[in-house]
Structure formats: structure tokens, C-alpha cells
All heavy atoms as a GROMACS GRO file, in nm:
protein
  562
    1MET      N    1  -0.850  -0.333  -1.633
    1MET     CA    2  -0.734  -0.398  -1.576
    1MET      C    3  -0.778  -0.534  -1.520
    1MET      O    4  -0.876  -0.542  -1.445
    1MET     CB    5  -0.674  -0.308  -1.465
    1MET     CG    6  -0.552  -0.354  -1.405
    1MET     SD    7  -0.476  -0.255  -1.275
    1MET     CE    8  -0.506  -0.087  -1.319
    2ASN      N    9  -0.705  -0.637  -1.552
    2ASN     CA   10  -0.744  -0.770  -1.500
    2ASN      C   11  -0.697  -0.785  -1.356
    2ASN      O   12  -0.620  -0.706  -1.304
    2ASN     CB   13  -0.693  -0.882  -1.592
    2ASN     CG   14  -0.544  -0.900  -1.587
    2ASN    OD1   15  -0.482  -0.874  -1.486
    2ASN    ND2   16  -0.491  -0.947  -1.698
    3ASP      N   17  -0.746  -0.890  -1.291
    3ASP     CA   18  -0.723  -0.912  -1.148
    3ASP      C   19  -0.574  -0.930  -1.116
    3ASP      O   20  -0.524  -0.878  -1.016
    3ASP     CB   21  -0.801  -1.030  -1.096
    3ASP     CG   22  -0.950  -0.999  -1.089
    3ASP    OD1   23  -0.989  -0.881  -1.096
    3ASP    OD2   24  -1.028  -1.095  -1.079
    4ASN      N   25  -0.502  -1.002  -1.201
    4ASN     CA   26  -0.359  -1.025  -1.175
    4ASN      C   27  -0.281  -0.893  -1.177
    4ASN      O   28  -0.191  -0.871  -1.093
    4ASN     CB   29  -0.300  -1.124  -1.275
    4ASN     CG   30  -0.348  -1.263  -1.255
    4ASN    OD1   31  -0.380  -1.304  -1.143
    4ASN    ND2   32  -0.354  -1.339  -1.362
    5THR      N   33  -0.315  -0.808  -1.270
    5THR     CA   34  -0.246  -0.678  -1.283
    5THR      C   35  -0.279  -0.594  -1.161
    5THR      O   36  -0.191  -0.526  -1.104
    5THR     CB   37  -0.290  -0.606  -1.412
    5THR    OG1   38  -0.263  -0.696  -1.522
    5THR    CG2   39  -0.215  -0.479  -1.427
    6LYS      N   40  -0.405  -0.596  -1.114
    6LYS     CA   41  -0.443  -0.521  -0.998
    6LYS      C   42  -0.365  -0.567  -0.876
    6LYS      O   43  -0.318  -0.484  -0.797
    6LYS     CB   44  -0.592  -0.538  -0.970
    6LYS     CG   45  -0.686  -0.463  -1.059
    6LYS     CD   46  -0.828  -0.482  -1.018
    6LYS     CE   47  -0.922  -0.403  -1.107
    6LYS     NZ   48  -1.060  -0.417  -1.058
    7ILE      N   49  -0.349  -0.694  -0.861
    7ILE     CA   50  -0.276  -0.748  -0.746
    7ILE      C   51  -0.129  -0.705  -0.751
    7ILE      O   52  -0.075  -0.659  -0.652
    7ILE     CB   53  -0.287  -0.902  -0.740
    7ILE    CG1   54  -0.431  -0.943  -0.711
    7ILE    CG2   55  -0.192  -0.964  -0.639
    7ILE    CD1   56  -0.463  -1.088  -0.732
    8GLU      N   57  -0.068  -0.715  -0.866
    8GLU     CA   58   0.074  -0.679  -0.880
    8GLU      C   59   0.097  -0.529  -0.856
    8GLU      O   60   0.192  -0.491  -0.785
    8GLU     CB   61   0.125  -0.717  -1.017
    8GLU     CG   62   0.136  -0.868  -1.041
    8GLU     CD   63   0.230  -0.937  -0.945
    8GLU    OE1   64   0.335  -0.880  -0.916
    8GLU    OE2   65   0.198  -1.046  -0.901
    9VAL      N   66   0.013  -0.446  -0.912
    9VAL     CA   67   0.025  -0.301  -0.896
    9VAL      C   68   0.000  -0.262  -0.750
    9VAL      O   69   0.073  -0.180  -0.692
    9VAL     CB   70  -0.066  -0.224  -0.992
    9VAL    CG1   71  -0.069  -0.076  -0.963
    9VAL    CG2   72  -0.026  -0.248  -1.136
   10SER      N   73  -0.105  -0.316  -0.690
   10SER     CA   74  -0.133  -0.282  -0.551
   10SER      C   75  -0.020  -0.332  -0.459
   10SER      O   76   0.010  -0.269  -0.359
   10SER     CB   77  -0.268  -0.338  -0.509
   10SER     OG   78  -0.273  -0.476  -0.519
   11ARG      N   79   0.046  -0.443  -0.492
   11ARG     CA   80   0.158  -0.493  -0.416
   11ARG      C   81   0.274  -0.392  -0.420
   11ARG      O   82   0.332  -0.360  -0.318
   11ARG     CB   83   0.206  -0.630  -0.472
   11ARG     CG   84   0.342  -0.674  -0.427
   11ARG     CD   85   0.358  -0.704  -0.282
   11ARG     NE   86   0.256  -0.794  -0.237
   11ARG     CZ   87   0.215  -0.799  -0.107
   11ARG    NH1   88   0.266  -0.720  -0.017
   11ARG    NH2   89   0.119  -0.882  -0.071
   12GLU      N   90   0.302  -0.336  -0.536
   12GLU     CA   91   0.406  -0.237  -0.550
   12GLU      C   92   0.374  -0.108  -0.478
   12GLU      O   93   0.458  -0.048  -0.413
   12GLU     CB   94   0.435  -0.206  -0.700
   12GLU     CG   95   0.494  -0.322  -0.774
   12GLU     CD   96   0.630  -0.365  -0.719
   12GLU    OE1   97   0.709  -0.277  -0.681
   12GLU    OE2   98   0.654  -0.486  -0.715
   13ILE      N   99   0.245  -0.070  -0.480
   13ILE     CA  100   0.202   0.050  -0.407
   13ILE      C  101   0.221   0.031  -0.258
   13ILE      O  102   0.273   0.117  -0.188
   13ILE     CB  103   0.058   0.087  -0.446
   13ILE    CG1  104   0.049   0.131  -0.590
   13ILE    CG2  105   0.000   0.194  -0.351
   13ILE    CD1  106  -0.094   0.143  -0.642
   14MET      N  107   0.179  -0.086  -0.206
   14MET     CA  108   0.194  -0.113  -0.063
   14MET      C  109   0.340  -0.115  -0.023
   14MET      O  110   0.376  -0.066   0.084
   14MET     CB  111   0.125  -0.243  -0.025
   14MET     CG  112  -0.023  -0.230  -0.016
   14MET     SD  113  -0.081  -0.099   0.096
   14MET     CE  114  -0.023  -0.155   0.253
   15ASN      N  115   0.424  -0.175  -0.107
   15ASN     CA  116   0.567  -0.177  -0.076
   15ASN      C  117   0.621  -0.037  -0.063
   15ASN      O  118   0.698  -0.006   0.027
   15ASN     CB  119   0.642  -0.256  -0.184
   15ASN     CG  120   0.619  -0.404  -0.176
   15ASN    OD1  121   0.577  -0.456  -0.076
   15ASN    ND2  122   0.647  -0.472  -0.284
   16ALA      N  123   0.580   0.054  -0.156
   16ALA     CA  124   0.626   0.190  -0.154
   16ALA      C  125   0.575   0.262  -0.027
   16ALA      O  126   0.646   0.339   0.035
   16ALA     CB  127   0.584   0.262  -0.279
   17MET      N  128   0.450   0.240   0.007
   17MET     CA  129   0.391   0.306   0.123
   17MET      C  130   0.458   0.261   0.254
   17MET      O  131   0.491   0.345   0.338
   17MET     CB  132   0.239   0.277   0.132
   17MET     CG  133   0.155   0.339   0.022
   17MET     SD  134   0.147   0.518   0.030
   17MET     CE  135   0.049   0.539   0.178
   18ILE      N  136   0.485   0.130   0.265
   18ILE     CA  137   0.548   0.081   0.386
   18ILE      C  138   0.693   0.127   0.394
   18ILE      O  139   0.743   0.166   0.500
   18ILE     CB  140   0.534  -0.074   0.392
   18ILE    CG1  141   0.390  -0.114   0.416
   18ILE    CG2  142   0.624  -0.132   0.498
   18ILE    CD1  143   0.358  -0.260   0.398
   19ALA      N  144   0.760   0.123   0.278
   19ALA     CA  145   0.901   0.170   0.279
   19ALA      C  146   0.909   0.318   0.316
   19ALA      O  147   0.999   0.360   0.392
   19ALA     CB  148   0.959   0.150   0.140
   20ASN      N  149   0.816   0.398   0.267
   20ASN     CA  150   0.817   0.542   0.300
   20ASN      C  151   0.788   0.561   0.452
   20ASN      O  152   0.852   0.645   0.514
   20ASN     CB  153   0.713   0.613   0.219
   20ASN     CG  154   0.726   0.762   0.237
   20ASN    OD1  155   0.832   0.820   0.224
   20ASN    ND2  156   0.612   0.828   0.267
   21ALA      N  157   0.700   0.482   0.505
   21ALA     CA  158   0.668   0.492   0.648
   21ALA      C  159   0.791   0.456   0.729
   21ALA      O  160   0.826   0.525   0.826
   21ALA     CB  161   0.550   0.405   0.685
   22CYS      N  162   0.863   0.352   0.694
   22CYS     CA  163   0.982   0.310   0.765
   22CYS      C  164   1.093   0.415   0.747
   22CYS      O  165   1.168   0.443   0.844
   22CYS     CB  166   1.031   0.176   0.713
   22CYS     SG  167   0.920   0.043   0.761
   23LYS      N  168   1.102   0.471   0.630
   23LYS     CA  169   1.204   0.573   0.603
   23LYS      C  170   1.180   0.699   0.690
   23LYS      O  171   1.275   0.761   0.732
   23LYS     CB  172   1.197   0.613   0.453
   23LYS     CG  173   1.299   0.716   0.410
   23LYS     CD  174   1.284   0.735   0.261
   23LYS     CE  175   1.291   0.880   0.228
   23LYS     NZ  176   1.271   0.906   0.086
   24ASN      N  177   1.056   0.724   0.722
   24ASN     CA  178   1.020   0.841   0.805
   24ASN      C  179   1.036   0.810   0.954
   24ASN      O  180   1.001   0.890   1.038
   24ASN     CB  181   0.878   0.887   0.775
   24ASN     CG  182   0.867   0.955   0.642
   24ASN    OD1  183   0.964   1.013   0.592
   24ASN    ND2  184   0.751   0.946   0.580
   25GLY      N  185   1.089   0.691   0.985
   25GLY     CA  186   1.117   0.657   1.124
   25GLY      C  187   1.006   0.592   1.196
   25GLY      O  188   1.015   0.575   1.323
   26PHE      N  189   0.899   0.554   1.129
   26PHE     CA  190   0.787   0.484   1.197
   26PHE      C  191   0.835   0.346   1.240
   26PHE      O  192   0.909   0.280   1.172
   26PHE     CB  193   0.665   0.471   1.110
   26PHE     CG  194   0.603   0.601   1.075
   26PHE    CD1  195   0.509   0.608   0.974
   26PHE    CD2  196   0.632   0.720   1.138
   26PHE    CE1  197   0.444   0.726   0.941
   26PHE    CE2  198   0.571   0.840   1.108
   26PHE     CZ  199   0.475   0.843   1.006
   27THR      N  200   0.790   0.303   1.356
   27THR     CA  201   0.821   0.168   1.404
   27THR      C  202   0.693   0.090   1.409
   27THR      O  203   0.583   0.143   1.381
   27THR     CB  204   0.883   0.174   1.546
   27THR    OG1  205   0.787   0.224   1.636
   27THR    CG2  206   1.011   0.258   1.544
   28THR      N  207   0.700  -0.035   1.453
   28THR     CA  208   0.579  -0.120   1.461
   28THR      C  209   0.488  -0.073   1.571
   28THR      O  210   0.378  -0.125   1.588
   28THR     CB  211   0.619  -0.266   1.483
   28THR    OG1  212   0.703  -0.277   1.598
   28THR    CG2  213   0.685  -0.324   1.363
   29GLN      N  214   0.530   0.024   1.648
   29GLN     CA  215   0.443   0.083   1.752
   29GLN      C  216   0.357   0.195   1.695
   29GLN      O  217   0.265   0.243   1.764
   29GLN     CB  218   0.525   0.136   1.867
   29GLN     CG  219   0.619   0.034   1.929
   29GLN     CD  220   0.548  -0.090   1.975
   29GLN    OE1  221   0.442  -0.082   2.035
   29GLN    NE2  222   0.602  -0.207   1.946
   30ASN      N  223   0.384   0.239   1.574
   30ASN     CA  224   0.316   0.348   1.513
   30ASN      C  225   0.183   0.302   1.449
   30ASN      O  226   0.184   0.200   1.377
   30ASN     CB  227   0.405   0.414   1.406
   30ASN     CG  228   0.339   0.534   1.346
   30ASN    OD1  229   0.254   0.522   1.256
   30ASN    ND2  230   0.376   0.653   1.393
   31LYS      N  231   0.074   0.371   1.477
   31LYS     CA  232  -0.058   0.332   1.425
   31LYS      C  233  -0.064   0.333   1.273
   31LYS      O  234  -0.128   0.244   1.216
   31LYS     CB  235  -0.165   0.420   1.481
   31LYS     CG  236  -0.190   0.403   1.625
   31LYS     CD  237  -0.298   0.495   1.677
   31LYS     CE  238  -0.315   0.479   1.829
   31LYS     NZ  239  -0.420   0.567   1.884
   32THR      N  240   0.003   0.426   1.211
   32THR     CA  241   0.004   0.435   1.064
   32THR      C  242   0.068   0.309   1.003
   32THR      O  243   0.010   0.248   0.910
   32THR     CB  244   0.074   0.561   1.016
   32THR    OG1  245   0.010   0.674   1.072
   32THR    CG2  246   0.072   0.571   0.866
   33LEU      N  247   0.184   0.273   1.051
   33LEU     CA  248   0.252   0.157   1.001
   33LEU      C  249   0.172   0.031   1.028
   33LEU      O  250   0.161  -0.058   0.942
   33LEU     CB  251   0.394   0.145   1.055
   33LEU     CG  252   0.477   0.033   0.998
   33LEU    CD1  253   0.488   0.040   0.847
   33LEU    CD2  254   0.617   0.030   1.061
   34LEU      N  255   0.116   0.019   1.148
   34LEU     CA  256   0.033  -0.097   1.179
   34LEU      C  257  -0.087  -0.109   1.087
   34LEU      O  258  -0.122  -0.218   1.040
   34LEU     CB  259  -0.013  -0.092   1.324
   34LEU     CG  260   0.093  -0.118   1.428
   34LEU    CD1  261   0.036  -0.094   1.568
   34LEU    CD2  262   0.146  -0.260   1.415
   35PHE      N  263  -0.147   0.006   1.054
   35PHE     CA  264  -0.262   0.005   0.960
   35PHE      C  265  -0.216  -0.040   0.823
   35PHE      O  266  -0.285  -0.125   0.760
   35PHE     CB  267  -0.322   0.144   0.952
   35PHE     CG  268  -0.438   0.151   0.858
   35PHE    CD1  269  -0.563   0.104   0.898
   35PHE    CD2  270  -0.426   0.207   0.734
   35PHE    CE1  271  -0.670   0.108   0.813
   35PHE    CE2  272  -0.535   0.212   0.648
   35PHE     CZ  273  -0.654   0.164   0.687
   36LEU      N  274  -0.102   0.008   0.775
   36LEU     CA  275  -0.052  -0.034   0.644
   36LEU      C  276  -0.021  -0.183   0.641
   36LEU      O  277  -0.048  -0.251   0.541
   36LEU     CB  278   0.071   0.049   0.606
   36LEU     CG  279   0.051   0.193   0.571
   36LEU    CD1  280   0.183   0.264   0.554
   36LEU    CD2  281  -0.034   0.206   0.445
   37LEU      N  282   0.036  -0.235   0.751
   37LEU     CA  283   0.063  -0.375   0.757
   37LEU      C  284  -0.065  -0.463   0.758
   37LEU      O  285  -0.070  -0.571   0.698
   37LEU     CB  286   0.150  -0.406   0.881
   37LEU     CG  287   0.294  -0.353   0.875
   37LEU    CD1  288   0.361  -0.370   1.008
   37LEU    CD2  289   0.372  -0.411   0.761
   38ARG      N  290  -0.170  -0.412   0.822
   38ARG     CA  291  -0.300  -0.482   0.816
   38ARG      C  292  -0.356  -0.483   0.676
   38ARG      O  293  -0.407  -0.579   0.628
   38ARG     CB  294  -0.397  -0.420   0.914
   38ARG     CG  295  -0.378  -0.468   1.057
   38ARG     CD  296  -0.497  -0.430   1.144
   38ARG     NE  297  -0.528  -0.288   1.149
   38ARG     CZ  298  -0.470  -0.203   1.231
   38ARG    NH1  299  -0.383  -0.246   1.319
   38ARG    NH2  300  -0.502  -0.076   1.230
   39GLU      N  301  -0.339  -0.367   0.607
   39GLU     CA  302  -0.386  -0.359   0.471
   39GLU      C  303  -0.310  -0.456   0.379
   39GLU      O  304  -0.363  -0.519   0.294
   39GLU     CB  305  -0.369  -0.215   0.415
   39GLU     CG  306  -0.453  -0.112   0.482
   39GLU     CD  307  -0.593  -0.109   0.428
   39GLU    OE1  308  -0.608  -0.070   0.314
   39GLU    OE2  309  -0.686  -0.142   0.505
   40GLU      N  310  -0.177  -0.468   0.405
   40GLU     CA  311  -0.095  -0.561   0.330
   40GLU      C  312  -0.142  -0.703   0.355
   40GLU      O  313  -0.141  -0.785   0.261
   40GLU     CB  314   0.051  -0.544   0.369
   40GLU     CG  315   0.145  -0.634   0.288
   40GLU     CD  316   0.290  -0.620   0.331
   40GLU    OE1  317   0.314  -0.604   0.451
   40GLU    OE2  318   0.374  -0.631   0.240
   41SER      N  319  -0.179  -0.735   0.476
   41SER     CA  320  -0.229  -0.869   0.506
   41SER      C  321  -0.357  -0.897   0.429
   41SER      O  322  -0.376  -1.007   0.379
   41SER     CB  323  -0.255  -0.877   0.656
   41SER     OG  324  -0.311  -1.002   0.688
   42GLU      N  325  -0.442  -0.796   0.419
   42GLU     CA  326  -0.567  -0.815   0.339
   42GLU      C  327  -0.531  -0.830   0.193
   42GLU      O  328  -0.598  -0.910   0.124
   42GLU     CB  329  -0.657  -0.695   0.359
   42GLU     CG  330  -0.721  -0.684   0.495
   42GLU     CD  331  -0.813  -0.803   0.523
   42GLU    OE1  332  -0.890  -0.841   0.434
   42GLU    OE2  333  -0.804  -0.855   0.635
   43LEU      N  334  -0.432  -0.764   0.146
   43LEU     CA  335  -0.385  -0.781   0.007
   43LEU      C  336  -0.335  -0.923  -0.014
   43LEU      O  337  -0.367  -0.986  -0.114
   43LEU     CB  338  -0.273  -0.681  -0.020
   43LEU     CG  339  -0.198  -0.696  -0.154
   43LEU    CD1  340  -0.290  -0.682  -0.273
   43LEU    CD2  341  -0.086  -0.594  -0.161
   44ASP      N  342  -0.263  -0.975   0.082
   44ASP     CA  343  -0.210  -1.110   0.073
   44ASP      C  344  -0.323  -1.214   0.069
   44ASP      O  345  -0.307  -1.322   0.014
   44ASP     CB  346  -0.118  -1.144   0.189
   44ASP     CG  347   0.013  -1.064   0.182
   44ASP    OD1  348   0.048  -1.017   0.073
   44ASP    OD2  349   0.077  -1.049   0.288
   45ASN      N  350  -0.437  -1.180   0.128
   45ASN     CA  351  -0.553  -1.266   0.128
   45ASN      C  352  -0.644  -1.244   0.009
   45ASN      O  353  -0.757  -1.299   0.003
   45ASN     CB  354  -0.636  -1.251   0.258
   45ASN     CG  355  -0.559  -1.304   0.376
   45ASN    OD1  356  -0.484  -1.399   0.368
   45ASN    ND2  357  -0.576  -1.241   0.491
   46PHE      N  358  -0.599  -1.163  -0.088
   46PHE     CA  359  -0.671  -1.132  -0.210
   46PHE      C  360  -0.810  -1.071  -0.186
   46PHE      O  361  -0.906  -1.105  -0.252
   46PHE     CB  362  -0.685  -1.256  -0.301
   46PHE     CG  363  -0.551  -1.318  -0.334
   46PHE    CD1  364  -0.516  -1.438  -0.277
   46PHE    CD2  365  -0.466  -1.253  -0.422
   46PHE    CE1  366  -0.390  -1.495  -0.307
   46PHE    CE2  367  -0.341  -1.311  -0.452
   46PHE     CZ  368  -0.307  -1.431  -0.394
   47ASN      N  369  -0.813  -0.983  -0.091
   47ASN     CA  370  -0.938  -0.911  -0.061
   47ASN      C  371  -0.949  -0.795  -0.163
   47ASN      O  372  -0.880  -0.696  -0.154
   47ASN     CB  373  -0.935  -0.854   0.082
   47ASN     CG  374  -1.062  -0.779   0.120
   47ASN    OD1  375  -1.132  -0.731   0.037
   47ASN    ND2  376  -1.083  -0.769   0.250
   48PHE      N  377  -1.038  -0.814  -0.263
   48PHE     CA  378  -1.041  -0.714  -0.374
   48PHE      C  379  -1.101  -0.581  -0.333
   48PHE      O  380  -1.075  -0.482  -0.400
   48PHE     CB  381  -1.114  -0.776  -0.495
   48PHE     CG  382  -1.023  -0.861  -0.577
   48PHE    CD1  383  -1.011  -0.997  -0.551
   48PHE    CD2  384  -0.944  -0.802  -0.674
   48PHE    CE1  385  -0.919  -1.074  -0.624
   48PHE    CE2  386  -0.853  -0.880  -0.749
   48PHE     CZ  387  -0.844  -1.014  -0.720
   49LYS      N  388  -1.174  -0.578  -0.223
   49LYS     CA  389  -1.221  -0.447  -0.173
   49LYS      C  390  -1.098  -0.369  -0.126
   49LYS      O  391  -1.086  -0.247  -0.160
   49LYS     CB  392  -1.317  -0.467  -0.057
   49LYS     CG  393  -1.373  -0.339  -0.003
   49LYS     CD  394  -1.473  -0.368   0.109
   49LYS     CE  395  -1.523  -0.238   0.167
   49LYS     NZ  396  -1.614  -0.261   0.278
   50THR      N  397  -1.007  -0.432  -0.057
   50THR     CA  398  -0.886  -0.365  -0.012
   50THR      C  399  -0.792  -0.333  -0.129
   50THR      O  400  -0.731  -0.229  -0.134
   50THR     CB  401  -0.812  -0.454   0.091
   50THR    OG1  402  -0.901  -0.480   0.201
   50THR    CG2  403  -0.685  -0.388   0.142
   51ILE      N  404  -0.780  -0.425  -0.225
   51ILE     CA  405  -0.699  -0.402  -0.340
   51ILE      C  406  -0.746  -0.280  -0.417
   51ILE      O  407  -0.663  -0.196  -0.455
   51ILE     CB  408  -0.694  -0.528  -0.430
   51ILE    CG1  409  -0.619  -0.640  -0.362
   51ILE    CG2  410  -0.636  -0.496  -0.568
   51ILE    CD1  411  -0.630  -0.776  -0.426
   52ASN      N  412  -0.873  -0.265  -0.438
   52ASN     CA  413  -0.925  -0.148  -0.506
   52ASN      C  414  -0.904  -0.023  -0.426
   52ASN      O  415  -0.874   0.085  -0.481
   52ASN     CB  416  -1.072  -0.166  -0.538
   52ASN     CG  417  -1.098  -0.267  -0.648
   52ASN    OD1  418  -1.020  -0.278  -0.741
   52ASN    ND2  419  -1.206  -0.343  -0.637
   53LYS      N  420  -0.912  -0.033  -0.292
   53LYS     CA  421  -0.885   0.080  -0.206
   53LYS      C  422  -0.739   0.123  -0.221
   53LYS      O  423  -0.710   0.244  -0.231
   53LYS     CB  424  -0.914   0.042  -0.062
   53LYS     CG  425  -0.881   0.149   0.038
   53LYS     CD  426  -0.906   0.096   0.180
   53LYS     CE  427  -0.857   0.192   0.283
   53LYS     NZ  428  -0.874   0.138   0.420
   54ILE      N  429  -0.648   0.027  -0.224
   54ILE     CA  430  -0.507   0.060  -0.241
   54ILE      C  431  -0.484   0.129  -0.376
   54ILE      O  432  -0.413   0.230  -0.383
   54ILE     CB  433  -0.420  -0.068  -0.231
   54ILE    CG1  434  -0.424  -0.126  -0.090
   54ILE    CG2  435  -0.279  -0.043  -0.278
   54ILE    CD1  436  -0.368  -0.265  -0.074
   55LEU      N  437  -0.542   0.076  -0.479
   55LEU     CA  438  -0.524   0.137  -0.612
   55LEU      C  439  -0.581   0.276  -0.621
   55LEU      O  440  -0.522   0.366  -0.682
   55LEU     CB  441  -0.589   0.045  -0.719
   55LEU     CG  442  -0.524  -0.086  -0.742
   55LEU    CD1  443  -0.611  -0.172  -0.833
   55LEU    CD2  444  -0.386  -0.068  -0.802
   56ASN      N  445  -0.695   0.300  -0.559
   56ASN     CA  446  -0.762   0.430  -0.573
   56ASN      C  447  -0.719   0.532  -0.474
   56ASN      O  448  -0.711   0.653  -0.503
   56ASN     CB  449  -0.913   0.409  -0.565
   56ASN     CG  450  -0.969   0.328  -0.679
   56ASN    OD1  451  -0.924   0.345  -0.794
   56ASN    ND2  452  -1.060   0.239  -0.651
   57ARG      N  453  -0.687   0.489  -0.351
   57ARG     CA  454  -0.653   0.584  -0.246
   57ARG      C  455  -0.503   0.609  -0.227
   57ARG      O  456  -0.464   0.719  -0.199
   57ARG     CB  457  -0.717   0.537  -0.116
   57ARG     CG  458  -0.727   0.644  -0.014
   57ARG     CD  459  -0.801   0.600   0.110
   57ARG     NE  460  -0.941   0.580   0.081
   57ARG     CZ  461  -1.027   0.531   0.168
   57ARG    NH1  462  -0.987   0.496   0.287
   57ARG    NH2  463  -1.155   0.519   0.137
   58TYR      N  464  -0.424   0.501  -0.236
   58TYR     CA  465  -0.285   0.515  -0.203
   58TYR      C  466  -0.198   0.547  -0.326
   58TYR      O  467  -0.092   0.607  -0.310
   58TYR     CB  468  -0.229   0.386  -0.143
   58TYR     CG  469  -0.297   0.348  -0.010
   58TYR    CD1  470  -0.298   0.215   0.031
   58TYR    CD2  471  -0.354   0.443   0.072
   58TYR    CE1  472  -0.357   0.179   0.151
   58TYR    CE2  473  -0.414   0.407   0.190
   58TYR     CZ  474  -0.416   0.277   0.229
   58TYR     OH  475  -0.471   0.241   0.349
   59SER      N  476  -0.241   0.511  -0.445
   59SER     CA  477  -0.158   0.535  -0.562
   59SER      C  478  -0.131   0.683  -0.586
   59SER      O  479  -0.018   0.720  -0.625
   59SER     CB  480  -0.218   0.471  -0.686
   59SER     OG  481  -0.342   0.526  -0.717
   60PRO      N  482  -0.224   0.778  -0.560
   60PRO     CA  483  -0.187   0.919  -0.576
   60PRO      C  484  -0.074   0.964  -0.482
   60PRO      O  485   0.008   1.046  -0.523
   60PRO     CB  486  -0.316   0.994  -0.542
   60PRO     CG  487  -0.424   0.896  -0.571
   60PRO     CD  488  -0.367   0.760  -0.534
   61PHE      N  489  -0.067   0.908  -0.362
   61PHE     CA  490   0.041   0.944  -0.271
   61PHE      C  491   0.176   0.900  -0.327
   61PHE      O  492   0.272   0.972  -0.322
   61PHE     CB  493   0.020   0.879  -0.132
   61PHE     CG  494  -0.098   0.932  -0.057
   61PHE    CD1  495  -0.202   0.848  -0.026
   61PHE    CD2  496  -0.106   1.065  -0.024
   61PHE    CE1  497  -0.313   0.896   0.044
   61PHE    CE2  498  -0.217   1.117   0.043
   61PHE     CZ  499  -0.320   1.031   0.076
   62VAL      N  500   0.179   0.776  -0.376
   62VAL     CA  501   0.302   0.721  -0.432
   62VAL      C  502   0.343   0.797  -0.559
   62VAL      O  503   0.461   0.834  -0.574
   62VAL     CB  504   0.289   0.570  -0.461
   62VAL    CG1  505   0.409   0.515  -0.533
   62VAL    CG2  506   0.262   0.496  -0.333
   63LYS      N  507   0.244   0.825  -0.642
   63LYS     CA  508   0.275   0.900  -0.767
   63LYS      C  509   0.326   1.038  -0.735
   63LYS      O  510   0.422   1.087  -0.796
   63LYS     CB  511   0.146   0.905  -0.851
   63LYS     CG  512   0.171   0.964  -0.988
   63LYS     CD  513   0.045   0.957  -1.071
   63LYS     CE  514   0.067   1.009  -1.207
   63LYS     NZ  515  -0.056   1.000  -1.287
   64ARG      N  516   0.260   1.108  -0.644
   64ARG     CA  517   0.299   1.245  -0.607
   64ARG      C  518   0.441   1.244  -0.549
   64ARG      O  519   0.518   1.332  -0.579
   64ARG     CB  520   0.200   1.303  -0.507
   64ARG     CG  521   0.222   1.449  -0.481
   64ARG     CD  522   0.116   1.507  -0.388
   64ARG     NE  523  -0.018   1.453  -0.408
   64ARG     CZ  524  -0.091   1.399  -0.311
   64ARG    NH1  525  -0.046   1.397  -0.187
   64ARG    NH2  526  -0.211   1.350  -0.336
   65ARG      N  527   0.472   1.147  -0.465
   65ARG     CA  528   0.606   1.142  -0.404
   65ARG      C  529   0.713   1.116  -0.509
   65ARG      O  530   0.822   1.167  -0.499
   65ARG     CB  531   0.608   1.036  -0.296
   65ARG     CG  532   0.724   1.044  -0.204
   65ARG     CD  533   0.718   0.948  -0.086
   65ARG     NE  534   0.701   0.811  -0.129
   65ARG     CZ  535   0.595   0.738  -0.105
   65ARG    NH1  536   0.496   0.787  -0.037
   65ARG    NH2  537   0.587   0.614  -0.146
   66ASN      N  538   0.682   1.035  -0.611
   66ASN     CA  539   0.781   1.007  -0.715
   66ASN      C  540   0.801   1.125  -0.809
   66ASN      O  541   0.907   1.135  -0.869
   66ASN     CB  542   0.737   0.883  -0.794
   66ASN     CG  543   0.759   0.755  -0.715
   66ASN    OD1  544   0.837   0.750  -0.622
   66ASN    ND2  545   0.683   0.656  -0.748
   67LEU      N  546   0.703   1.212  -0.819
   67LEU     CA  547   0.718   1.329  -0.907
   67LEU      C  548   0.797   1.438  -0.843
   67LEU      O  549   0.850   1.525  -0.912
   67LEU     CB  550   0.580   1.379  -0.948
   67LEU     CG  551   0.501   1.289  -1.041
   67LEU    CD1  552   0.361   1.350  -1.062
   67LEU    CD2  553   0.571   1.266  -1.172
   68GLN      N  554   0.806   1.438  -0.712
   68GLN     CA  555   0.876   1.548  -0.642
   68GLN      C  556   1.026   1.525  -0.637
   68GLN      O  557   1.078   1.422  -0.646
   68GLN     CB  558   0.824   1.565  -0.500
   68GLN     CG  559   0.683   1.610  -0.501
   68GLN     CD  560   0.624   1.617  -0.359
   68GLN    OE1  561   0.686   1.574  -0.263
   68GLN    NE2  562   0.506   1.673  -0.348
   0.00000   0.00000   0.00000
């Protein structure tokens, strides 16, 4: 997978993770949501270590939630 594809896919994964956290009632005072927002900031800065983490660690959560 090329770098542009990784960035686009990880952006969609982060959007889904943040949306799910907000849907569950998390606010900006919640540590989980704050962590996701920091990860999104790293994604915006093209930190490929974080991008790979998003692709490998968060994508199963998003995939599992969409299958249910």
C-alpha cells in the first residue's frame, strides 16, 4: 500500500473511531477521546509510526463494529 492510500485509510479509521466515541457520550473531558484526538493530530502531521498504528491496531475495531 502506498503512503497516500495509508493516509486516506487511516483518516477514515480515525473518523470512525472518534465518531463512535462521541456517539457513546464521551466528551472532551474523557481520556479516551482526548487520546484519539492526539492520535488524529499526529496523523495530520503525517507521522507514519502513528499511521501504521492506526491501520494495524484500530482497523479491527472499526471492521468488527461494521460487521455487527
